[in-house]
C-alpha positions in Angstrom: -12.2 39.6 -3.3 -11.8 36.0 -2.1 -9.9 35.3 1.1 -6.3 34.5 0.5 -4.6 31.1 1.1 -0.9 30.7 0.7 0.3 27.2 -0.1 4.0 26.3 -0.1 4.8 23.6 -2.7 3.2 23.8 -6.2 4.1 20.1 -7.0 1.6 17.4 -7.8 0.4 16.9 -4.2 0.1 20.7 -3.6 -1.9 21.2 -6.7 -3.8 17.9 -6.7 -4.8 17.8 -3.1 -4.5 20.8 -0.7 -4.6 23.6 -3.4 -7.7 21.9 -5.0 -9.6 21.8 -1.7 -8.7 25.4 -0.8 -9.8 26.6 -4.2 -13.1 24.7 -3.9 -13.7 26.3 -0.6 -13.6 29.8 -2.2 -10.0 30.9 -1.5 -7.7 32.7 -3.8 -4.8 30.2 -3.6 -1.3 31.6 -4.0 1.3 28.9 -4.5 4.8 29.5 -3.4 7.6 27.4 -5.1 11.1 27.6 -6.5 10.2 25.8 -9.8 10.2 28.7 -12.2 8.4 26.8 -15.0 5.5 25.9 -12.7 5.2 29.3 -11.0 5.3 31.1 -14.4 2.5 28.8 -15.8 0.3 29.2 -12.8 0.8 33.0 -12.8 0.0 33.2 -16.5 -3.0 30.9 -16.6 -4.6 31.3 -13.1 -6.0 27.8 -13.4 -5.1 24.1 -13.9 -6.8 20.7 -14.3 -7.0 17.8 -11.8 -8.0 14.4 -13.1 -9.3 11.7 -10.8 -7.6 8.3 -11.3 -10.7 6.2 -11.7 -12.4 4.5 -14.6 -14.5 7.6 -15.4 -11.4 10.0 -15.3 -13.4 12.9 -14.0 -11.8 16.3 -14.7 -11.9 19.2 -12.3 -10.8 22.7 -13.3 -9.1 24.5 -10.4 -9.5 28.3 -10.7 -8.7 31.5 -8.7 -5.0 30.5 -8.3 -1.7 32.3 -8.7 1.9 31.6 -7.9 5.0 33.4 -6.5 8.6 32.3 -7.0 9.9 32.4 -3.5 13.5 32.8 -4.7 13.0 35.7 -6.9 9.9 37.4 -5.4 10.3 37.3 -1.6 8.6 40.6 -1.1 5.5 39.4 -2.9 5.5 36.3 -0.7 5.7 38.4 2.4 2.8 40.5 1.2 0.7 37.4 0.4 1.2 36.0 3.9 0.2 39.4 5.4 -3.1 39.0 3.6 -3.6 35.2 4.1 -6.2 33.6 6.3 -4.6 30.2 6.1 -1.1 29.0 5.1 -0.5 25.4 4.2 2.5 23.3 3.0 3.2 20.2 1.0 7.0 20.4 0.5 8.3 17.3 2.2 9.5 17.0 5.8 13.1 17.9 5.0 12.1 21.2 3.3 10.1 22.6 6.2 13.1 24.3 7.8 14.0 25.8 4.5 10.7 27.7 4.1 10.5 28.8 7.8 12.3 32.1 7.2 10.0 33.1 4.4 7.0 32.4 6.7 8.6 34.3 9.6 9.0 37.4 7.3 5.3 37.2 6.5 4.4 37.1 10.2 6.4 40.2 11.1 4.2 43.3 11.1 1.2 41.3 10.1 -2.3 42.7 10.9 -3.8 41.6 14.2 -5.9 38.9 12.5 -6.0 35.1 13.1 -3.9 32.8 10.9 -3.7 29.0 10.7 -0.4 27.5 9.4 -0.8 23.8 8.6 2.0 21.5 7.5 0.4 18.9 5.3 3.3 16.4 5.3 3.8 12.7 5.7 5.1 13.0 9.2 4.0 13.2 12.9 4.1 16.7 14.3 4.8 18.5 11.0 3.2 21.8 12.0 4.8 21.6 15.4 8.3 21.3 13.8 7.5 24.2 11.4 6.5 26.4 14.3 9.8 25.7 16.0 11.7 26.6 12.9 9.7 29.7 12.2 10.1 31.0 15.8 13.9 30.9 15.3 13.6 33.8 12.9 10.9 35.9 14.6 11.7 39.1 16.5 10.5 39.4 20.1 7.6 41.4 18.8 6.9 38.9 16.1 6.8 36.1 18.7 4.3 38.0 20.8 2.1 38.6 17.7 2.3 34.9 16.7 1.5 33.7 20.2 -1.7 35.8 20.1 -2.9 35.4 16.5 -1.2 32.4 14.9 -1.8 28.7 15.4 0.2 25.7 14.0 -2.2 22.7 14.3 -0.8 19.4 13.3 -2.4 17.5 10.5 -2.8 14.0 9.0 -3.1 13.9 5.2 -3.7 11.0 2.8 -4.0 11.0 -0.9 -1.9 9.0 -3.4 -0.5 11.2 -6.2 1.5 8.9 -8.5 4.6 9.9 -10.4 3.5 11.2 -13.8 4.5 13.1 -16.9 1.7 15.1 -18.6 1.7 17.1 -21.8 0.2 20.0 -19.8 2.8 20.7 -17.0 0.0 21.9 -14.6 -2.3 18.9 -15.1 -2.2 16.4 -12.2 -3.6 12.9 -11.7 -4.8 12.0 -8.2 -6.7 9.1 -6.7 -10.3 9.8 -5.8 -9.8 9.0 -2.1 -8.4 11.6 0.3 -8.3 12.4 4.0 -7.3 15.7 5.6 -7.6 15.7 9.4 -6.4 18.7 11.5 -6.0 19.1 15.3 -8.6 21.6 16.5 -6.9 24.7 17.9 -8.5 25.9 21.2 -10.4 29.2 21.2 -9.8 29.9 17.5 -12.1 30.6 14.6 -12.1 27.6 12.3 -12.4 27.9 8.5 -15.1 26.0 6.6 -13.3 23.9 4.0 -15.1 20.8 2.7 -12.9 17.8 3.1 -11.0 19.2 6.1 -12.0 17.7 9.4 -11.0 19.2 12.7 -10.7 16.8 15.6 -9.8 17.2 19.3 -7.2 14.4 19.3 -5.2 13.9 16.1 -3.0 11.1 17.3 -5.3 8.1 16.4 -5.8 9.5 12.9 -2.2 10.3 12.1 -0.8 7.0 13.5 -3.5 5.0 11.7 -2.6 6.6 8.4 1.2 6.6 9.0 1.3 3.0 10.2 -1.1 1.7 7.6 -0.8 3.7 4.4 2.8 4.8 4.6 4.0 1.6 6.2 2.2 -0.6 3.6 3.3 1.5 0.6 6.9 1.4 1.8 6.9 -2.4 2.5 5.5 -2.9 -1.0 8.3 -0.8 -2.5 11.2 -2.4 -0.6 10.0 -6.0 -1.1 9.3 -5.2 -4.7 12.9 -3.9 -5.1 14.2 -7.1 -3.5 12.3 -9.1 -6.2 13.4 -6.8 -9.0 9.8 -5.6 -9.7 9.5 -2.1 -11.1 6.0 -0.9 -10.1 3.9 -0.9 -7.0 1.0 -2.3 -9.0 3.1 -5.4 -10.0 4.6 -5.7 -6.5 1.2 -5.8 -4.7 -0.1 -8.4 -7.1 2.8 -10.7 -6.2 1.3 -13.2 -3.7 4.4 -13.3 -1.4 4.7 -9.5 -1.3 1.0 -9.1 -0.7 1.2 -11.6 2.2 4.2 -9.7 3.7 2.4 -6.4 3.4 -0.7 -7.7 5.0 1.4 -9.3 7.8 3.1 -6.0 8.5 -0.3 -4.2 8.6 -1.7 -6.9 10.9 1.1 -6.1 13.3 0.6 -2.3 13.1 -3.2 -3.0 13.3 -2.9 -5.0 16.5 -1.0 -2.1 18.0 -3.4 0.5 16.8 -6.4 -1.4 18.0 -4.9 -1.8 21.5 -3.8 1.9 21.7 -6.9 3.6 20.4 -9.6 1.0 20.9 -10.3 0.7 17.1 -12.9 -2.0 16.6 -11.1 -5.0 15.0 -13.6 -5.5 12.2 -13.6 -1.8 11.4 -9.8 -1.7 11.2 -9.6 -4.8 9.1 -11.9 -3.1 6.6 -9.5 -0.1 6.7 -6.5 -2.3 5.9 -8.5 -3.9 3.0 -9.3 -0.4 1.6 -5.7 0.7 1.8 -4.4 -2.5 0.0 -7.1 -2.0 -2.7 -5.8 1.6 -3.2 -2.4 0.1 -3.9 -4.0 -2.1 -6.5 -5.6 0.8 -8.4 -4.1 0.5 -11.9 -4.7 4.2 -12.6 -2.3 5.4 -9.8 0.5 2.8 -9.9 3.9 4.3 -9.0 7.5 3.1 -9.3 9.2 1.1 -6.6 12.3 3.3 -6.9 10.3 6.5 -6.2 8.2 5.2 -3.4 11.3 3.7 -1.7 13.4 6.8 -1.9 14.6 8.5 1.4 15.1 5.2 3.2 17.1 6.8 6.1 14.0 8.9 6.9 11.7 5.9 6.6 13.7 3.7 9.0 14.1 6.5 11.5 13.0 5.8 15.0 9.9 8.1 14.8 8.7 6.9 11.3 6.6 4.2 9.7 8.6 1.1 10.6 10.6 1.5 13.8 8.1 3.5 15.8 5.3 0.9 15.5 7.7 -2.0 15.8 9.1 -0.6 19.1 5.6 0.0 20.4 4.6 -3.5 19.4 7.4 -4.9 21.5 6.3 -2.8 24.5 2.6 -3.7 24.0 2.9 -7.4 23.4 6.4 -8.4 24.6 7.2 -10.0 21.3 9.0 -9.1 18.1 7.0 -8.0 15.1 8.5 -10.3 12.4 7.0 -8.7 9.4 8.0 -5.1 10.4 11.6 -6.4 11.1 11.7 -7.9 7.6 10.5 -4.6 6.2 13.3 -2.6 8.0 15.8 -5.2 6.7 14.5 -4.8 3.2 14.9 -1.0 3.4 18.5 -1.5 4.4 19.0 -3.4 1.1 17.5 -0.6 -1.0 19.9 0.7 -3.7 19.0 3.6 -5.9 21.9 5.6 -7.3 19.7 8.6 -7.9 18.6 8.8 -4.3 21.1 10.5 -1.9 19.8 8.7 1.2 19.9 5.3 -0.4 23.6 5.9 -1.4 24.5 7.2 2.1 22.8 4.1 3.7 24.8 1.7 1.5 28.0 3.6 2.1 27.4 3.3 5.9 26.9 -0.5 5.7 30.0 -0.9 3.6 32.2 1.3 5.7 30.8 1.0 9.3 29.1 -2.3 9.1 25.6 -3.5 9.3 25.2 -3.3 13.1 26.5 0.2 13.4 24.3 1.3 10.6 21.2 -0.2 12.2 22.1 1.5 15.5 22.9 4.9 13.9 19.8 5.2 11.7 17.0 3.3 13.5 17.9 4.2 17.1 17.5 0.5 18.0 19.8 -0.7 20.8 22.3 -3.5 19.9 21.3 -6.9 21.4 17.6 -5.8 21.9 15.1 -8.3 20.5 14.1 -6.0 17.6 17.7 -5.1 16.7 18.6 -8.8 16.5 15.5 -9.7 14.5 16.3 -6.9 11.9 19.9 -8.1 11.6 18.9 -11.7 11.1 16.3 -10.7 8.5 18.9 -8.7 6.6 21.2 -11.7 6.3 18.3 -14.0 5.4 17.4 -11.6 2.5 20.9 -11.6 1.0 
């Protein structure tokens, strides 16, 4: 029997990225999700199709998979984690605390065998956060066991999976490019998974990805929204937006080059590659979807404010393009997105300055705070 991998999140990213690589590495992949339709289909069919978003439209059949509904089958999920050699997630940063209890139940009374738990999320320190949440539910004996046998290495993940509707509910379209980099846990047996790279220091990789891919994608979305453009593809082909995106990535790039000694020419090629990915007509996404959760995205530890603050500290000047991006995010209105509605309500009821302070952590009257405020009014 194949070794077991449990993956939380049977959505497009889970199936089209992490689940795919785990299956190709020979694991029996058990997805855990609350979506009854998806879990029922996976359980019945034990396979699904991944299509690469390129001209050739290469198709990959993913086999040796199953699924558990974590709401209705908690005992099965606990048993699966008992058997697992690796547990991964792709549920979104805000959902990590919600799956922590299920993971903790799987760790209690588990055999004395090593287990890797990797949060594959668009955030810094995802596995570290998950560990903190899991440990809240563990018994004293469970904590001792986890300290000895379980590791939660942080990860950097990168693959664009566009919003899509397919006739087959399990089929998923993904871009050919991907990157999965994981912090190497000390004195621990490492699995051999093609496409997963263990590194001693994850920080350069995770910040390069977050401050280039995630920053660039979000800038494209918010500036596209400001110009009433529906898609990322149309937005990135707008000359003014492309200039603004590249300007923001030049600012984050200058910071990354200084912090991690990335060669300038090499990083410029990386920026070009990322922008060309946004231009891929086969994976274009909607501005409204990419821009959702603006409160998280303008948070002090996320893709805009963190590099902007570090830029000020590194160069003693204000990053104009990043300030404009934060301001554009403050303008983002999407009635179907809870965070966008909360942000606009805060601006209306508490005022712009209080909203900037509350959600970005920027101090009033600081250079960056004032530049964001000025940019917001310039964009009105």
